[in-house]
N, C-alpha and C positions, 0 to 999 in steps of 0.2 A: 505493498499498499504506500502511496506515495504519503511524504508528508508538505505540507504545503508550507511558504515561511514570506515575509513581510522585512522592508527594511522600514525601522523607524523617523530616513530620510525619506520617505510618502509623506508626512507631513508632518503642520506645525502641534513644536510638541506641547501647547498650552491645548491641545483637545485628545490628548491621549487618556484623559481621563474615562470619553466617547466612544475615540477607537477601536483604544483594545477589546473592551467588552465587545466592540461590535466584530472584530477582526476574532474574538477567538470563536463568533458565534457562529462567521461563513464556512469556522472547520480552521482555519490557519490555527497553525500548533507549533511556531516557531518566529522568534522570533531575531533577524540580525542588526546590534543596537550599535548607533555611530553614536558614541560615549559624549560625543562635543556638544551633542541633544540637547544635553540632559544642561551640559553648562560650560561657563572656557577650564579650562585644561588645569588653572592656577586656583577653580572653585572645586574642582571634581574632588570627591573623598573618598575611601571605601564601602563608607553608609551611605552615600546617596548610590553610589552603585548599587550595593546589595538591598537598599529601599523595592530602585527599581526590579530588582529582578525578584523580588517578593509581587509584587504587584501584577508582576508578568504572572509571575508561578501561578496565584488563588486564581488566574483567569483562564489557565491552564497551559500560560504558553511558554514556553524553554526558550533563554538563550542561547543561544550557541556559538553565535561569533560576536568581535568587535569588527567595526567597518569605519573608514576614514577616520584615522585614528591620525591620518598622520597631515589631515585637515587643519587647514587652520594655524 
């Protein structure tokens, strides 16, 4: 069976609370995370990343990769 995934680059970060449950309901199972969508490099913390992963996990979404880590 195919696992469908999507990148959080596909929507503005302020829509996470709407988009994440929506895509989960559509059968998306994995998220590719661009960390700089969550904040500037100097502002990102392990806690911030854990919180985002937890929000995804609560919706049945698995963060499977990081992308755009050299962007900006």
